[in-house]
N, C-alpha and C positions, 0 to 999 in steps of 0.2 A: 211852377212848383207842382210836383205830383202829390196826389193824396196817398198816404201810406196803405190805405185799404182798397186801392183800385185793382180789382181782379184782372182786368185786361192788361194793365201795365205789368203785373206780376207774371202773367202768362207770356207776355212778350219777352221779359227778362229770362224766364226759364227756357223759352224756345231759342233765344239767341245764345244762351249759355251752352246749349247742346248742339250748336252749329247750324241752326236754321237761319236762313237769310230773311230780311224783311219782306221781300216779295213772296217767299214761301209762306210766311206767317199770315199775310193778308189774303192769300189765295185759298187757304184751308178754312174749314169750319172749325168752331171751337172744339167739337168732338174729335175731328181729325188731328187738330193740333195737340190735344191731350194725348191721343193715341201715339202720335209721333214722339212726343216728349217721353212718354212712358216706355216706348220701345228703345229709345236711345239710352234711357236710364238703365234698363235691363241689359243692354249691350255693354255699357260701361261696367256694370256690376260683374258681368260675365268676364270681361277683360281683366278686372282686378282679381277675380278668383283664379283665372288662368295664370296670371303673373305670380300669385302667391304659390300656386302649385309648382310652377317652374322654379321659383326661388327655393322652395323646400327641397325639390329634387336635386338642384345644384348643390345645396348644402349637404344633402345625404351622400351624393356621389363623391363629393370632395373629401369625405371622411373614409371612403372605402380604400382598403389597401389594394384591392384588385376589382376593377369595374366589370360588371356583367356585360356580355356582348350586346351591342345595340339591337341585334336581331331578336334576342330573348326579351329585351325590354319592350320593343315595339310589338312583339307577338302578344304580350300581355295586354297591351292597349287595344289591340284589334280583336281580342278574344270576345266572343259574344256569350253573354250569360243567359242561360235558359230561363224562360218565364215559369213561374210556379203554375202548375196545372190546377184547374178547378176540380173540386170533388164533385161527384154526381149530385150531392145535396145542394152545393153552391150553384151548379148549372140549373137545377130545377127551380131554385129560389129566384134566380135571375130571369128565367122564362116566365115565372109567375108575376114578377114585377113588371116586365115588359108587357105581358098580356093585360095587366091591370091598367098600366099607363095608356095603352091603346084602346081602352074601353071594352076589352074582352071580358068574357065570363068563364068561370071554371066549370067545365062540363064533365069533370071526372065524377064517377059514381061512388067515391069513397064516403063512408059514413063511419063515425066512431061512436059506439054506444048509443045509436039512435040519433046522433047530432051531426050536422054537417061539419066537415073538417075545418071550415072557416078560412080556407085558403083563397 
């Protein structure tokens, strides 16, 4: 009889539930097994979202008196949305953060009222 708090047994069950074979389970490290299980969980969650999206669109299209052309529907899916551009201030701030993270110093000669800008 297994102990209810046996983490190895629980990991085995989770791995098998997501389709891993016993051989795969015993060949992987615990970290690799956890990563595999997490990836399968995310894939299943994505599949459920995709199925919900599909069911919603089927219901919507079934209510239409006249369907839009498939080409217009597919064109909307393929359309790329432009990324928001950074403002000059945001770019400067990002450069300052990277400089600081890499151990750099601020060599600008800016001073405000006799005090360094503190950047």
